[in-house]
N, C-alpha and C positions, 0 to 999 in steps of 0.2 A: 747285579743285573737280574738275578732270579727274583728279587723282591719287586722289581718293576712290573706293574700290572700288564699282562698280555705278553711279556717277553717269552716265558717258557711255553705258553699256549701256542704262540706263533711258531716256535722252533719245533714243537711236537707235531703240529699240522704239516710243517714243511717236510719232516722226516717221513710222516705217513705218506705224503704225496710222492716223495722220492723213492721209497721202498715199496710202495703199492700194497701195504698191509696195515691192518689195524693194530693197536696196542691198548692194553688195559691200564697202562701207566698214565697217571694224570699229572698235571703241573703241580698240584698240591701234594701229591705223593713225593715228587722229587724235592720240593721245598722242605717237607718234613724230614726226609732222609738226610738232606744236607744239614739241617739245623740240629738233628740228633746225633750227628757224627757218623751215620752209616755210609755216607758218601764223603770222601775227602778230596781236597784239591792239592795236586802235586805240581807246583810251579817248576818250569824248566827255564833256567836263566837264558839259554840260547834262543828261546822262542819269544823273548820280550818284544823285539822289533815287529815280528809277525803279529803278535797279540795286539800291539798298539794300532797297527793298521786294521786289524780285524774288528776292533771295538770302536774305531773312530766314527764309523757310520752310526753305531748305536748311541754313542755319547752325543753326537750331533742331534740324533732323534730325541734324546732325553731333553737336551737344551731347548729344542724346538717346542717340546710339549710343556715346558715350564711356563708359569705365569710370570710375566715381566712387569715390574712396577718401577717407575722412575720417581725417586724421592727428590723433591725440590725444596731447597732451603733459601729463604731470603734473609734469615737472621744470622747465619754463620756459614763458614766455608768448610767443605770436605777436604781432608788431607788425602794424599796419595803416598805410595811407597814403591819400593823395588819389587813388591809382590802385590800388585794392585787387585788382582782377582783372588778372592779368598772365600772360604766356606765358614758358615756359622751354623751351629745346631741349636735349635730352640724348640722345646726346652732341653737344656743340658741334662743328660741322664747317663752318668758313668757306668751304670750297671748294664746299659744297653750298648752293644757294639755299634760303632759307626760304620756304615756301609757305603759311604760316599754319596754319589748323586742319587742312588736308589733310596736313600734314607728319607722317610717322610718328614723329618724335622729340618731338612737341609735348607739353607739360604745361601745363594751364591751372590756375593756383593762385589761391586766394581765401581769406584768413583770415576765418572766419565767427564766431569768438569768441576770447577770450584763450587758450583751451586747445585749439582745434580749427582745422584748415585743410582746405579741400576741394582735392583734386588730381584733375583729370580728364585722362585720357590714352586713346589708342586701345586698344580691346579687340581685340587681334589674334586671340585664340581665337575670338571671335564672328565676325570677318571671315572667318577661314579656314573656319569652319562654313558661312557663307553661300556662299562660293565653291564649296565641295564640293557643296552641294545644287544650286546652279545648273548645275554641270558635269554632274550626274546628271539634269538636266531636271526637278528637283522645284521648279519655280518658286513654286508656292503655299506649300509648306512653308518655302521660303527666305524668302518675304515675311512669313510669320507669325513666323518666328524673328527676322527683322530688326525687326519691329514690337514685339517684347518687350523691355522695358527690362533693362539689365544690373543685377545685384545691386549695391547700394551697400555697399562694404566699409569696414572700419576697421582701423587698426593703430596701435599705440603707438610714439611716437618719443622718442628720448633728447634731452637738452639740446643735444648737439653738432649733431644734425641740425636742430633748431629754429634754432640759431644760423646755420647755412648758409641755411636757408629765409628767415630774417629778413633776412640780408644781401642776398638777391635782391629781396625786397620793398622794401627801402630803396633799392636801385639803380634800381628801376623807378618810384619815387615822382616825382611832378611837382614837388612843393615842400614837402609836409608829411608827416611820419612821426609816428605816435602809438604810444606804448608803454603797455600796461595796467599795467606795473610802476610807472610814474611817475604814473599816474592810476588807482589801484586801485579807487577808489569809482565809476568810470564804466564803463558797458557800451560795447561797440563801437558800438551804434546811437547812443548819446549822443556818442561820439567823432566819428562821421560828421556828427552835427548841428553839432558845433564846426567841422568843415571847411566845411560849407555856409554857416554863419553868417559865417565868415571871408571866403568868396568873395563873399557878398552885400554885405558891408561894403565 
C-alpha cells in the first residue's frame, strides 16, 4: 500500500486535519524508513479480520484505478481453473520483492469466457497525470481525474499468446483445470458450477 502513489500522502493529510497540526515527516521519509528496516511491521493474527475489512476499500480503489484490457481470441480458447483470478509479474525479477497489487509489474488475469480474458494492470499514464496535477497544487482537479475510471480497452491475441496465457492459468490452478475445447457445449459459468459441485461433494 505504501508503494501506491498518493496512499501515504492522503493518510498524512488526513492525520494533519484530524490532529490540527503540521508535521515535517513526508511520505517519502516513511517509505525510506520502511525499506531500510527502521520501521517494522508486527502482524497480529487476531486482527486479520479487522484488517481485511479495513483494506477492502483500498483494494477496491486500486482495482478501480487499474487499466482494464479485454484480450479477444478467435484462434484458440482460454482455459479456466479453480483459481481463475491470478497474478502475473512482468518482468519477473526474483531479486525484487513482490508487493502484491502495489507492484508496478503486476497483471491480474481472469478468463471471463472461452474467447475473452480480462487483464488488469497499472495505468502509468493516469498515475503520471495525477502526480503532475498534485505538484502544481491542483488538488481538486487531481481528485476528479483520479475518480474517473480508465477506459476499458480490447485487443485481439493470436493462438501463440493464448497458449502462454493458458500455461500460466494452469500453473496457478489449485487442482482443477477446465478447457472449453473439451467441453464445447458448456459455458464458463457452468464449468464453475462443476468445480463447486466437486468441492461440495
